[in-house]
C-alpha atoms as one frame of an Amber mdcrd trajectory, in Angstrom:
protein
 -76.137 100.204 122.366 -78.714  98.144 120.370 -80.965  95.770 121.974 -81.277
  92.299 119.641 -82.567  88.261 119.932 -80.295  85.540 119.477 -80.952  82.357
 119.396 -78.284  79.584 120.758 -78.124  76.145 120.931 -77.939  74.527 124.314
 -74.035  73.855 124.462 -73.803  77.542 123.356 -75.638  78.621 126.501 -74.279
  76.337 129.464 -71.142  77.157 128.158 -71.316  80.876 128.047 -72.932  80.012
 131.478 -70.518  78.670 132.986 -67.574  80.808 131.173 -70.101  83.931 132.449
 -69.678  82.685 136.046 -65.864  82.499 135.689 -65.284  85.577 134.874 -68.204
  87.554 136.034 -69.019  89.590 132.528 -72.215  88.594 131.761 -73.782  86.482
 128.529 -74.771  90.152 126.801 -70.520  90.864 127.610 -69.090  88.526 126.019
 -71.282  87.730 123.105 -70.150  91.262 122.415 -66.783  90.121 123.167 -66.707
  87.330 120.732 -69.320  89.822 117.649 -65.724  91.539 118.027 -62.940  89.126
 117.478 -65.533  88.397 114.895 -65.595  91.155 112.962 -61.685  91.763 113.778
 -61.230  88.384 112.085 -63.069  88.729 108.936 -63.291  92.673 107.932 -59.415
  92.004 105.862 -59.335  95.863 104.136 -59.618  94.986 100.674 -56.966  98.069
 100.091 -54.751  96.548 102.863 -54.977  92.873 101.450 -54.312  94.120  98.051
 -50.902  95.380  99.427 -49.959  92.153 101.051 -50.121  90.327  98.013 -48.304
  92.098  95.380 -45.396  90.000  94.317 -46.901  86.337  95.510 -45.755  84.490
  92.090 -42.651  85.951  92.326 -39.940  83.073  91.981 -42.497  80.606  91.366
 -40.123  77.504  89.446 -43.275  75.345  88.251 -45.286  78.135  86.201 -42.991
  79.594  84.250 -43.602  83.179  83.281 -46.097  84.599  85.099 -46.006  86.833
  82.333 -46.764  84.057  79.960 -48.543  82.141  82.449 -51.491  85.137  83.411
 -51.796  85.797  78.896 -52.474  82.051  78.773 -55.175  82.253  81.078 -56.794
  85.288  79.276 -57.429  83.590  76.556 -58.538  80.504  77.685 -61.332  82.825
  79.208 -61.195  84.382  75.695 -62.336  80.850  74.000 -65.168  80.486  75.879
């Protein structure tokens, strides 16, 4: 493990101390768990996200044909 320092506000420290006492886990362990959870939520694999986004516009009625809509957008970009 790597040692590091962080700054917490009083409310965060108080809440962590209370959770530590209730759970029996150290404050450091609680912080490591929180960091792991944050990383897991943020760590989106780009390829997986791209694959899951395939076809999300299928069936939309508000933009017409997707091909025409994308061409219109691209022509607006070229006009800039």
